[in-house]
Structure formats: structure tokens, C-alpha cells
C-alpha positions in Angstrom: 118.9 47.2 124.2 116.3 48.8 122.7 113.3 46.7 121.4 114.1 48.0 117.6 117.7 46.4 118.2 116.1 43.1 119.7 114.0 42.7 116.9 116.8 43.6 114.3 118.7 40.6 116.2 115.8 38.3 115.8 114.9 39.1 112.3 119.1 38.6 111.4 118.4 35.2 113.2 115.8 34.3 110.8 117.7 34.8 107.9 116.1 38.1 106.8 118.2 41.0 105.1 117.7 44.1 106.9 117.7 47.9 105.6 117.8 51.2 107.7 115.0 53.5 107.6 115.2 56.9 108.7 112.4 57.8 111.5 109.1 59.1 110.2 109.7 57.5 107.0 108.9 54.4 104.9 111.4 54.3 102.5 115.5 54.2 102.9 117.7 56.9 101.8 121.1 55.3 101.8 122.9 54.8 98.2 122.4 51.2 97.1 120.4 50.0 100.1 118.8 47.6 97.8 122.2 45.2 97.7 123.8 46.0 101.1 122.0 44.8 103.9 122.2 46.8 107.1 123.9 45.1 110.3 121.4 44.7 113.5 124.0 46.8 115.4 122.8 50.0 113.5 119.6 49.7 115.5 121.8 49.7 118.9 123.0 53.2 117.8 119.9 54.4 116.2 117.2 52.8 118.0 114.6 55.6 116.6 115.3 54.1 113.0 112.7 52.1 111.2 113.4 48.4 110.4 112.9 47.1 106.3 113.1 43.6 104.9 114.9 43.2 101.8 112.6 40.8 100.1 115.3 39.8 97.2 118.0 39.0 99.7 115.8 37.6 102.3 114.0 34.9 99.8 110.6 36.5 100.8 107.8 38.1 99.1 104.3 40.0 100.2 100.8 40.4 99.2 100.4 44.1 100.3 96.9 45.1 100.8 95.8 48.9 100.1 91.9 48.1 100.3 90.8 45.4 101.8 87.2 45.4 100.6 88.3 45.8 97.0 91.0 43.2 97.3 88.2 40.7 98.8 86.1 41.5 95.8 88.9 40.4 93.5 89.9 37.5 95.1 86.3 36.1 95.4 86.1 36.6 91.5 89.3 34.7 91.0 88.1 32.0 93.5 90.9 32.4 96.2 90.0 32.2 99.8 91.4 35.5 101.1 90.3 34.8 104.9 92.5 31.2 104.4 95.5 33.4 103.2 95.3 36.0 106.2 95.0 33.1 108.6 97.7 31.1 107.3 100.4 33.6 106.9 102.3 36.1 109.1 101.0 39.9 108.2 102.4 43.3 109.1 99.7 45.5 110.0 100.2 49.5 110.2 96.5 50.8 109.5 93.4 48.9 110.1 92.0 46.8 107.2 95.2 47.0 105.4 98.5 45.0 105.9 101.5 43.2 104.2 100.9 39.2 104.0 104.3 37.6 104.0 105.3 34.1 102.1 108.6 32.8 101.2 109.7 33.3 97.7 109.3 30.3 95.4 112.9 28.6 94.9 114.4 29.3 91.3 111.9 31.9 90.3 112.4 35.9 89.8 109.4 37.3 90.2 108.9 41.3 90.2 106.6 43.8 91.8 102.9 43.5 90.5 100.2 46.2 91.3 96.4 46.5 90.4 94.7 49.9 90.5 91.0 50.5 90.2 89.4 54.2 89.3 87.9 55.8 92.4 84.7 55.0 93.1 82.6 58.4 91.8 85.8 59.7 90.3 86.7 57.8 87.7 89.7 60.5 86.6 91.5 59.0 89.7 92.7 55.6 90.6 94.0 54.0 94.0 95.7 50.8 94.6 94.0 47.9 95.6 97.1 45.6 96.2 100.5 44.8 95.3 102.4 41.7 94.9 105.8 42.5 96.2 109.2 40.9 95.3 112.6 41.6 94.2 114.7 44.6 94.9 112.0 46.1 97.1 111.5 46.3 101.0 108.6 46.2 103.4 108.5 48.0 107.2 108.8 45.4 109.9 107.6 45.7 113.5 108.1 47.6 115.6 108.9 50.7 113.5 107.0 53.5 113.9 104.3 54.3 110.9 104.8 58.0 110.1 101.3 58.7 109.3 99.7 57.1 112.5 102.7 57.4 114.7 101.7 54.2 116.1 104.3 50.8 115.6 103.8 48.4 113.0 102.6 45.3 114.7 102.6 41.5 113.6 99.0 39.6 113.0 98.2 36.2 111.8 100.8 33.3 111.9 104.0 33.3 113.9 106.4 35.6 111.6 109.6 33.2 112.3 108.4 30.9 109.5 106.4 32.5 106.6 104.8 29.5 104.7 105.1 29.3 100.6 103.0 31.6 98.7 99.6 29.7 97.8 99.7 28.0 94.3 96.8 30.1 93.2 98.3 33.4 94.0 101.7 32.3 92.4 99.9 31.4 89.0 98.2 34.7 89.3 101.6 36.4 89.8 103.0 34.5 86.6 100.5 35.0 84.3 99.8 38.7 85.8 99.2 40.1 82.0 96.6 37.3 81.6 94.7 37.9 84.9 94.9 41.6 85.1 92.3 42.1 82.6 89.7 39.7 84.9 90.8 41.9 87.8 89.9 45.0 86.2 86.8 43.9 85.1 85.6 42.9 88.5 85.4 46.6 89.5 81.9 47.2 89.5 81.8 51.1 89.0 84.3 50.6 85.8 82.8 52.5 82.8 83.8 50.3 79.9 85.8 46.7 79.9 89.5 47.3 79.9 89.8 44.1 77.6 87.8 43.3 74.5 89.4 40.7 72.4 88.0 40.9 68.6 86.3 37.8 67.2 88.1 34.8 66.1 90.1 34.7 63.0 87.8 33.4 59.9 88.1 30.0 59.0 89.2 28.6 55.7 85.7 26.7 55.4 83.4 27.2 52.6 80.0 28.9 52.3 78.2 25.9 53.4 80.6 25.2 56.5 80.0 28.6 57.5 76.6 28.4 57.6 76.7 25.1 59.7 78.6 27.3 62.0 76.1 30.1 62.2 73.5 27.4 62.8 75.4 25.3 65.7 76.1 29.0 67.5 72.2 29.7 67.2 71.1 25.9 68.6 73.9 25.6 71.2 74.5 28.6 73.5 78.1 29.2 74.7 77.1 28.2 78.6 75.9 24.5 77.2 79.3 24.5 75.0 81.3 25.3 78.2 79.4 22.8 80.5 79.6 20.0 77.9 83.3 20.3 77.7 83.7 20.3 81.3 84.2 23.9 82.4 82.4 24.9 85.7 80.8 28.3 86.7 81.8 30.4 89.6 79.7 33.7 89.9 80.3 35.3 86.3 83.4 33.2 85.5 84.0 29.6 84.4 87.0 27.6 85.5 88.7 25.6 82.9 88.9 21.8 82.9 92.7 22.2 82.0 93.5 24.9 84.9 95.8 23.9 87.4 95.6 27.7 89.5 91.9 26.8 90.2 91.0 30.4 89.1 88.2 31.0 87.0 89.8 32.5 84.1 87.2 32.6 81.3 84.5 35.6 81.0 81.4 35.7 78.8 80.2 38.8 76.6 76.8 39.8 75.9 77.1 38.7 72.3 77.4 35.1 73.2 81.1 34.8 72.7 83.9 34.3 75.4 87.5 34.6 75.9 89.8 32.8 78.2 92.5 34.0 80.4 93.9 30.4 81.1 97.4 30.0 79.5 96.3 25.9 79.6 93.4 26.4 77.0 93.7 25.9 73.4 91.9 29.0 72.3 93.8 31.9 70.4 95.0 34.1 73.3 94.5 37.2 71.1 90.7 36.7 70.0 87.4 35.5 71.8 85.7 32.5 70.9 82.1 30.8 70.1 80.0 27.8 71.2 81.4 26.2 67.7 85.1 27.1 68.6 84.7 25.2 72.4 83.1 22.1 70.1 85.8 22.1 67.6 88.6 22.1 70.1 87.3 19.7 72.4 85.3 17.0 70.6 87.5 17.2 67.4 91.0 18.3 68.6 90.8 21.4 66.8 90.0 20.0 63.1 87.4 22.5 61.9 86.6 20.1 59.1 85.7 17.3 61.1 83.6 19.6 63.8 81.5 21.3 60.8 80.6 17.7 59.8 79.5 16.4 63.2 77.6 19.7 63.6 75.7 19.2 60.5 74.9 15.6 61.7 73.8 17.2 64.8 71.6 19.9 63.4 69.7 17.2 61.5 68.3 16.4 64.8 65.0 17.7 63.7 64.5 15.5 61.3 64.8 12.4 63.6 61.7 11.1 65.4 61.1 12.4 68.7 61.8 9.8 71.6 61.1 10.0 75.4 62.1 12.9 77.0 65.2 12.7 79.6 62.2 12.9 82.1 60.4 10.2 80.8 63.5 8.1 80.4 64.3 8.5 84.3 60.6 7.7 84.9 60.5 4.5 83.2 63.6 3.6 85.0 62.3 4.2 88.1 59.4 2.4 87.3 61.3 -0.6 86.4 63.1 -0.7 89.8 59.8 -0.3 91.6 58.3 -3.1 89.6 61.3 -5.3 90.2 61.2 -4.8 93.8 58.0 -5.6 94.0 58.0 -8.6 91.7 60.5 -10.3 93.4 61.7 -10.8 97.1 65.1 -8.9 97.7 66.8 -12.4 98.2 65.2 -13.9 94.9 67.5 -13.6 92.0 66.4 -16.4 89.6 64.9 -15.4 85.9 61.3 -15.9 85.6 62.0 -17.3 81.9 63.6 -20.5 83.6 61.2 -23.2 84.1 60.6 -24.2 87.9 60.9 -27.7 87.3 64.5 -27.3 85.8 65.8 -25.9 88.7 66.2 -29.3 90.4 67.1 -32.6 89.2 64.1 -35.5 89.7 65.1 -38.3 92.0 68.0 -38.3 94.5 70.0 -35.9 92.8 67.5 -33.4 94.0 69.3 -33.6 97.5 72.6 -32.6 95.7 71.1 -29.6 94.4 69.7 -28.4 97.6 73.1 -29.3 99.3 74.8 -26.9 96.6 72.5 -24.3 97.5 72.5 -24.5 101.3 76.6 -24.5 101.0 77.1 -21.7 98.6 78.3 -18.1 99.4 76.7 -16.6 96.1 73.4 -18.2 94.8 73.4 -19.8 91.5 70.4 -22.3 91.6 71.2 -23.3 87.6 74.7 -24.0 88.3 73.4 -26.1 91.4 71.7 -28.4 88.9 74.8 -28.4 86.6 76.7 -29.8 89.7 74.6 -32.3 90.5 74.2 -33.3 86.8 77.9 -33.8 86.6 78.2 -35.6 89.8 75.7 -38.0 88.3 77.9 -38.5 85.2 80.9 -39.4 86.6 79.6 -41.8 89.5 78.0 -43.7 86.5 80.5 -43.2 84.2 81.3 -46.8 82.2 78.9 -48.5 84.5 75.4 -48.0 82.8 74.2 -47.9 79.5 71.1 -47.5 77.5 69.8 -49.9 74.8 70.9 -47.4 72.3 74.2 -47.6 73.9 74.1 -44.5 75.3 76.3 -43.8 78.4 76.3 -41.0 81.1 79.7 -39.3 80.0 78.6 -35.4 79.5 80.5 -32.4 79.2 79.2 -29.0 81.2 79.7 -25.6 80.8 79.1 -22.8 83.5 78.8 -19.1 82.4 78.5 -16.5 84.8 80.1 -13.0 86.1 83.3 -12.7 87.8 82.7 -13.4 91.6 79.2 -14.8 91.0 79.8 -18.4 92.7 80.8 -20.4 89.6 83.6 -22.0 91.4 81.5 -23.4 94.3 80.6 -26.6 92.0 84.1 -28.0 92.3 83.9 -28.0 96.1 80.6 -29.7 96.2 81.7 -32.5 93.3 84.9 -33.2 95.6 82.7 -33.6 98.8 80.6 -35.9 97.5 83.1 -38.0 95.9 85.2 -38.1 99.1 82.2 -39.0 101.4 81.2 -41.9 99.2 85.1 -43.0 99.3 85.4 -42.4 95.4 87.8 -39.3 95.3 89.9 -41.6 92.8 87.2 -40.1 90.3 88.5 -36.9 90.3 90.7 -36.0 87.6 93.1 -32.9 86.2 91.6 -29.3 86.2 92.9 -29.2 82.4 94.5 -30.7 79.9 97.7 -29.6 77.9 97.9 -32.0 74.9 96.2 -35.2 73.5 98.9 -37.3 75.4 97.7 -35.6 78.7 94.0 -36.7 77.7 95.2 -40.1 77.4 97.5 -40.3 80.0 94.6 -39.1 82.3 92.2 -41.7 81.3 95.0 -44.3 81.4 95.2 -43.6 85.1 91.8 -43.0 85.7 89.5 -44.1 83.1 86.6 -42.5 84.5 87.0 -39.3 86.0 85.7 -35.7 86.1 87.9 -32.4 84.9 86.7 -29.1 86.7 88.1 -26.7 84.7 88.1 -23.0 85.7 88.6 -20.3 83.4 87.8 -22.5 80.6 87.0 -19.6 78.2 90.8 -18.7 78.6 91.9 -22.3 77.8 90.0 -22.0 74.5 91.6 -18.7 74.0 94.9 -20.3 74.4 94.2 -23.5 72.2 92.9 -21.1 69.5 96.3 -19.1 69.7 98.8 -19.4 66.8 101.9 -21.9 68.3 99.3 -24.0 70.7 99.1 -26.8 68.5 99.2 -29.4 71.5 96.4 -27.5 73.2 94.5 -27.9 69.9 95.3 -31.5 69.8 93.9 -31.6 73.7 90.3 -30.3 72.5 90.4 -32.7 69.6 91.0 -35.5 71.7 88.0 -34.6 74.1 85.7 -34.6 71.3 87.1 -38.0 70.4 86.6 -39.3 74.0 83.1 -37.8 74.0 81.9 -40.1 71.0 83.7 -43.4 72.3 82.3 -44.2 75.4 81.3 -47.8 74.5 84.2 -48.2 72.1 87.9 -47.7 72.3 89.9 -44.6 72.3 93.6 -44.7 70.9 96.4 -42.5 70.5 97.6 -40.9 67.4 100.2 -42.6 65.2 104.0 -41.7 66.0 107.0 -42.2 63.9 108.2 -45.4 66.0 111.1 -46.8 63.8 113.9 -45.6 65.9 112.3 -47.0 69.1 112.5 -49.9 71.3 110.0 -52.0 71.8 109.5 -50.7 75.5 109.3 -47.4 74.2 106.4 -48.2 71.3 104.6 -50.0 74.1 104.7 -46.8 76.6 103.1 -44.8 73.5 100.7 -47.2 72.5 97.6 -46.1 74.6 94.3 -47.7 74.2 91.5 -46.8 76.6 88.2 -49.1 76.2 85.0 -47.1 77.2 86.6 -44.1 78.3 84.0 -41.9 80.3 85.2 -38.3 80.9 83.1 -35.7 82.5 84.0 -31.9 81.9 82.7 -29.3 84.0 84.0 -26.1 82.9 83.4 -22.4 84.4 84.1 -19.1 82.6 82.8 -15.5 82.0 80.8 -14.5 79.1 83.2 -12.0 78.0 86.2 -14.4 78.2 83.9 -17.2 76.7 82.7 -15.3 73.9 85.9 -13.6 72.7 87.5 -16.6 72.7 85.2 -18.8 70.0 84.1 -18.3 66.5 82.3 -20.3 64.1 85.0 -22.7 63.7 84.6 -23.8 67.3 81.1 -24.7 66.5 81.7 -26.4 63.1 84.3 -28.7 64.4 81.9 -30.3 66.7 83.8 -29.3 70.1 81.1 -26.7 71.3 78.0 -28.9 70.2 79.1 -31.4 72.9 78.3 -29.1 75.9 75.7 -28.5 78.0 75.9 -24.7 78.4 74.1 -22.9 80.8 74.7 -19.1 81.3 73.5 -17.3 84.6 71.9 -13.9 84.0 71.9 -13.5 88.0 72.8 -10.1 89.1 75.8 -9.7 91.8 74.9 -10.1 95.2 76.0 -10.0 98.7 77.8 -12.9 100.2 75.7 -15.2 102.5 76.6 -17.4 105.4 76.8 -20.8 103.9 75.4 -23.9 105.9 78.1 -25.9 107.5 76.4 -29.4 106.7 77.5 -32.9 105.8 76.9 -34.0 102.2 73.5 -35.8 102.5 73.7 -39.7 103.1 70.9 -40.3 100.4 73.3 -39.2 97.7 76.5 -40.4 99.3 75.3 -43.9 99.2 73.8 -43.2 95.5 76.9 -42.2 94.3 79.0 -45.0 96.2 76.7 -47.7 94.8 76.6 -46.1 91.0 80.2 -45.8 91.2 80.9 -49.6 91.8 77.6 -50.9 89.8 78.4 -53.7 87.3 75.9 -55.9 85.5 75.3 -59.4 87.2 76.7 -61.3 84.6 80.1 -59.5 84.7 83.2 -61.8 84.9 86.0 -61.6 87.5 88.1 -58.9 85.2 85.5 -56.3 85.0 86.4 -52.6 86.3 90.0 -53.1 86.3 91.7 -50.3 84.6 91.7 -49.2 80.6 91.7 -52.3 79.3 89.1 -54.1 81.4 86.1 -51.9 81.7 83.1 -53.1 83.8 80.1 -54.6 82.2 77.5 -51.9 82.0 74.3 -52.3 83.7 71.6 -51.7 81.0 68.7 -49.3 81.5 66.5 -49.3 78.3 63.9 -46.8 77.2 60.5 -47.6 77.5 58.3 -47.3 74.5 56.9 -44.0 75.6 60.4 -42.7 76.2 61.5 -43.6 72.9 58.0 -41.9 71.3 59.3 -38.6 72.9 62.7 -38.9 71.5 61.9 -39.8 68.4 59.3 -36.8 68.0 62.1 -34.6 69.7 64.6 -35.4 66.8 61.9 -34.4 64.4 61.7 -31.2 65.9 65.3 -30.7 66.2 65.7 -31.5 62.3 62.9 -28.7 61.6 64.7 -26.5 63.6 68.2 -27.5 62.0 66.6 -26.8 58.5 65.2 -23.2 59.4 67.9 -21.6 61.1 71.7 -20.5 60.3 74.5 -23.2 60.0 76.2 -21.9 63.3 72.8 -22.6 65.0 72.4 -26.2 63.2 75.8 -27.0 64.0 75.4 -26.4 67.6 72.2 -28.6 67.6 73.8 -31.7 66.1 74.4 -33.7 69.8 71.1 -32.1 71.3 69.4 -35.2 71.1 72.3 -37.5 72.2 73.1 -35.1 75.3 69.2 -35.6 76.1 69.3 -39.3 76.0 72.6 -39.5 78.1 70.9 -36.8 80.6 67.9 -39.3 80.8 70.0 -41.9 81.9 71.2 -40.3 84.9 67.8 -38.8 85.6 66.2 -42.6 85.6 68.8 -43.9 87.8 68.0 -40.7 90.0 64.5 -41.9 90.5 65.5 -45.2 91.3 64.1 -46.7 87.8 64.9 -49.9 85.9 64.1 -48.2 82.7 64.1 -44.9 81.2 60.6 -43.5 81.7 58.4 -40.9 80.1 59.3 -38.6 83.2 62.9 -39.2 83.0 62.9 -38.4 79.1 60.7 -35.4 79.5 62.7 -33.7 81.7 65.9 -34.5 80.2 64.3 -33.2 76.8 63.3 -30.1 78.7 66.4 -29.2 80.2 68.4 -29.8 77.0 66.1 -27.9 74.9 65.7 -24.9 77.0 69.6 -24.7 77.1 70.2 -25.3 73.7 67.6 -22.4 72.7 69.6 -20.1 75.1 73.0 -21.2 73.7 71.6 -20.6 70.1 70.5 -17.2 71.1 73.6 -16.5 72.6 75.6 -17.4 69.5 73.5 -15.7 67.3 74.3 -12.6 69.3 77.8 -13.0 70.5 79.6 -15.2 67.7 81.5 -13.0 65.8 83.6 -13.3 62.7 86.2 -10.5 63.5 86.7 -7.5 65.7 83.9 -5.2 63.9 81.2 -8.0 64.0 81.9 -8.6 67.6 81.4 -5.2 68.7 78.4 -4.5 66.5 76.7 -7.4 68.4 77.7 -6.2 71.4 76.4 -2.7 70.8 73.0 -4.2 69.4 72.9 -6.1 72.7 73.4 -3.3 74.8 70.6 -1.4 73.2 68.2 -4.0 72.8 68.6 -4.6 76.7 68.1 -1.0 77.4 63.8 -1.5 75.9 61.9 1.4 75.7 64.6 3.8 77.3 67.3 3.6 74.7 70.9 4.7 75.4 72.6 7.7 74.5 76.3 7.5 73.2 77.7 8.2 76.6 75.6 5.4 78.0 76.5 3.1 74.7 80.3 4.1 75.6 79.5 2.8 79.3 77.9 0.0 78.5 80.5 -1.1 75.5 83.9 0.3 76.5 85.3 -0.5 73.3 83.2 1.6 71.4 84.7 4.4 72.9 88.1 3.3 71.3 86.4 3.8 67.8 87.2 7.1 65.6 83.9 9.2 65.1 83.3 7.7 61.7 84.1 4.4 62.6 81.5 4.6 65.3 79.0 6.2 63.3 79.4 3.8 60.5 79.0 0.9 62.9 75.8 2.4 64.6 74.2 2.7 61.0 75.1 -1.2 60.4 73.4 -1.9 63.9 70.1 0.1 62.7 70.3 -1.8 59.6 70.8 -5.2 61.0 68.6 -5.4 64.1 65.0 -3.7 64.9 66.9 -0.5 66.3 66.1 3.1 65.6 67.4 6.5 66.3 65.7 8.8 68.1 66.1 12.4 69.7 65.5 12.7 73.2 65.0 16.5 74.6 64.4 17.7 78.0 60.4 18.8 78.9 61.9 22.5 79.6 63.5 22.6 76.2 66.8 23.8 77.8 69.7 22.0 77.6 71.3 20.0 74.3 69.2 17.1 73.1 70.6 13.9 73.0 70.2 11.4 70.3 69.3 7.9 71.5 69.4 4.4 70.1 66.6 2.0 71.0 64.7 -1.2 70.1 62.0 -0.3 67.8 58.8 -0.5 70.1 55.7 -2.4 69.0 52.7 -0.7 68.0 50.2 -0.4 70.7 
């Protein structure tokens, strides 16, 4: 068999429909050739006839390149990699620098042949074909047919012809949207005399004279390139790619008069008209709402009336300088806030060893939480067994607030390690309470215990939700337990008329000298979103020693594998079993027979200190807000309880001036921190909460200030606001806080200036 016949059989085996072409020709001559494939046996009888592939019946299409250099010029302008296409698909070559690239036709699409022609360079009256996209009822000559002009056989190049690839998506998109892309391809021609396509300006908008003047001023102030960049368009040479494009073909062209036109069908612009910078602003920033866009543009154009702030370059320099200073000021592993007095990062006496143990065994360093952990350990170990001359006992409520994954949970491990080592694991209580009965039942079983409550903020939020009365009652019972440490805690009354005596006795629970220590842990977001002024006014939150860590997240460290120090273990064991010398035989046996506590009285200097502190607190409460005043109601009492723990940690028989002063310093420092946080975060409603968060973010930025984009990154909920709501909220922030609006420009003057909000800086 001849080579022609063999190839015809191979093509037929590949599923292609063939057509016979007379020798010396490129076109079939038989009637109805486009619908009636030729059998491969034809070429056994006529081996000199050429072979053609019928695209519509073979499921194939072709890119027919007639002028390689001009085709490459168009493809580069369209952001299409021609070399990648030529390498990935089989190509029929009849002449150098020409060829037909073969692809599989897309399923279910009826494509037709498309052709682009350019005027001949030097003779614009003539045109020449650059390339064709061939499909449908057309054929292309296959190797080893003989080219009628060169007398040489057609050959295959590129990839294997047996399995043509699918047509590239960008080429297919161009094919589908030919009428949109053809004007672009024509405009690529360097020697074309006039643009083939020049759409008219946009239709006039129904906006008053004032609106029209705003649009004109906006277009004078903002270039079309700046507007496109702001909307997410990307430049490729002289064209721009739309952020909505799926074809990845740059379809936006710019005109010399500052207008543009989009060939992208996915763009929101009128396809019959060009558009300006304001139209980009209107469509992308205001969903096509021209009135809203005019209003926003008018506000932007008022930038000149705002004071000038630091330039973008200045802001970046300030950030860099702050980072350098931070690196110089602190060791890489040091994260403590310098505002924390150093003596408050440990506990006087034996409990200092507990602080050190907690610090050495943690994965994430939290020095403030280490101190809280040691104090909570002292609180539960001494519960019910020590008292002051003012009848203070040690049961205290602690709350650690820190970022997620910052090491808050380590406190629970440390406390359990110490209690187990001291044989006092019976002091470990539940990890939360679901009802008032749950609090009482836990105290009946363990009159002295510690409850370590993770996700404390979530518990508060749950108690505050409608329908959660049991959890509300649990908080109320905890409040009562805090104040009943030297009295009796009883359950609420129930209807007992239908109950037996046994059932009545079960319900009648009395706990003498209950001692609950609570150590809660939560994140700032969860905690501050869960609380309101009612939680302060109720007296629940002011019973807590609240410590919020502002440490940044850090890398995990390898914890020390050490045993709890014997000094603390012995101290815990002795404290948990201590009893007054004159105690009787029934002491320390359950809820009805509390131990006779050991008296550790206040020394005269210590009493003077607490009296002076009470005077300071009264003055503070008289001069502050009601919420802050409520938060301070229990501060002196907490400090007195804390001084009892410190005195026993020191091994003293009385509460000395040193123990009292440390307790006052500790409680006062964190009371101020808590009051400041409440002023900032405690919100009465969603708008108030958002206003405070925005103000906090701006104040924290210092002299750098925040642009709107930076503000939304810092406070994501601000991004959910409508523009007028956002503007109104920021106006409130500027009115209620020492915050100002300023304009930040670039030193070059190029680019759109930004409005920044920043804390008003003190006069130099």
C-alpha cells in the first residue's frame, strides 16, 4: 500500500472523517464533500490524491497561522503564550513559519470559522490574513499530502497527532467572544491608520448640576489608571485584565482622552460606550448606584479641607523605627510589658517557687498567669483553715484573659501537679457549674475546692442567653459563696408539701464556711463580647482578680521536665491540713463541721495601709463612672484576702506591712487595668461595642494612624457596615475620643491620597 493509503487508514482508526482532494489542490471538488466522508480505500486506488480532515465530523478544530510574526504580536497582546500552544498540540506544516494547530472540539459547542486580517504594511489598501480559527463544515489538508505551491509533502510537528489536546481556554474564550476581541486584535496592528473601534462616551447620567460637577472634579483628580488599579485591574503592556475575567485575556484598552473601553463580557460597563474613572468608582465601590457614588466622591474631594498627616513613606518609616526600637529594647525571648511592676511578677515567700515552677514547665511563657496560678494554689490550700482578725478567708476568684493558644491552660496542669504531689487531690473540683444545685452539691462533697473553668467567657455568654436560668442561678450561688466563707451557705427554697422527709432532707443543703476558688480562662474577644454593665452591677465580676495578658504570640518552647519543688509541696500539704490548736475532735469533717481556722491577724502598720487604701478607693469611686465604681466595690476585701495568702507564704504569724503592701499593689494594679478595659470594651449594644473597638484600634496605632482598609483589617465587623453607617460611626469616634481625621499622601504626589484616623498627638 502507498504511504497515502496507510496514513488514511491510520487517520480513520483515530476516528477522523476524511475527504479526498485532487492531486495538486487544497480543496475538495466532489459534491456534498462536507457531509459525506471518503473511505480510506479511496487512496489505495488513487494514491496521488491529497487527504483532508473534515472538522465537523471528526470532532476537531484548528488554529491556522498564516503570518507567524503578526499572530505572535496579537497573542502577546492578548496575554496568550503562543509557544506553549505550539508545543502542546500537533501542527500541520506546509510552509515555514506557518501551520495549522489541531485541537479537539469542545463538547456541545457549535463553533464556526473566524478570521482576522490586517492591512498590508506599506499598502493599507490591501489586507492579508493573520490567522484563522477553523471549525464546522471546513477541512484541512493532512500529511503526507503534497502542497500544490511548494511541491513538498505536508508534515507533522509539535505533539503526537494521535491525541490532540482540548483547545486552550483562552483561545476558546476568544473564539466564543470573537466580536468583542476582534477590535482589540485589529488595534494591535502597529501600522493601522486609525482605530477600527472607538465607542462613544457613556450615556449622560440623570444627575443634577452639582452631581455632574462632582463627576468632572473626580475625573480631574483621579486618573483612569489609578481607578483601574484600585478596582483590581492588572496592566499587561498597553492593556488591562479585568478582575472578573475567566479568560485571562487583557480586554481593557485606554484612550488618549482618559477614557477606557472593556471587551470583557463579565465587566459591569455598557458594551456600547467607553467609561471614565468615575464610572469605575461607581460600579466597583457603589454597585452602580450613581447617587451614592457622587456623594462618596464629594466627600473624597473634600480631602483638601482636612489637615495633612504623615505621608505614606513617613508612616512606613515610623513602623520600621518602632520595630527596630522594640528589637533593641527587648531580648528576643522577652515578652513582658514594661508597664508591669517587676515585683508583681512573683509572689513573696514559698509561693515564689510555684511561680518559677510554672514558668519553667510551660510551653508558652505567661509570667502574669504564673503568678495567678501560684495565688490560686495558695487560695485553695488555705481555704477554710486560715482567717484574719477581720474574718477574711482565702477563697478568691481569678480570671486569666489571653489570646487563643497563648498558654492559658498551663495553670490547670500546674495546680493539679502540686495538689497530687501534696496528697491533696481531693481539693480539685469540677471544671464548671450548670446550676445553683451543682454549686451546692460540689461544696457538699468538697467544702474546699478549686474549679478551673476553661472558656469562662463562653460560660458567661451562655448564662446571659435567654432560657438558661440554671446557669444564671449557678453564677448567683457563686456570688453568695464568695461572701459566706465564715458563715453558712444554703440552697434556695423549694415547694416541699408533696415530698417525703427523706426528699426534704436531700434538698436541704447547708455548707458551713464554704471555700470555693475559681480560676477562669478566656480570650479577650469572647469575654468582652459576653459581658455588659449588668454583670458588673450584679456584683459578679467585681469578685474576680482579672489579669489580661497583652503578650504577642510566640513560638513554643521545650518545657522543663521537673518535679514540683518540695518547698511548695510541703507548704500545700501543711496548709491543707492546718487547724487551730484548740480545735475539737469534730473539726474538718465535711460541710457541717468546718475546721477551726488559724488566726493570722493584721499588724498595726498593715491595718493603716488598708485604711489608707480604702480612702483612695472611695475617692476613686466618687470621681469615676458608675460601672468603674461598681468594679471597685470588692477591691479592698480581695486585697485583704490576698495579704493572708502572702503572709502565710512568707511564714509570718501576722500580716505584716510587706505582705499588705504587696497585696495592695497587686490588686490595685490589675483593678486599674480592668477598669480601663471595661471603659474600652464594655458595650451597651452592638454599635457601642463596635465604636469602642474602632477607637481602641486607632489609639493603639499611635502616630501612624489607620486607613480605612487597615481599620477593617483590625476590626473586621466594620467591613460589614454600610458606607453611611461606617461614616456615622467614625464621626462618633472622632467626637467621643481624642481622634482626628487626616490626609496621608505619597511624597511623589502620585496615587490616590488616603484618609487616616489617628490619635491626636500632643504638642511638641
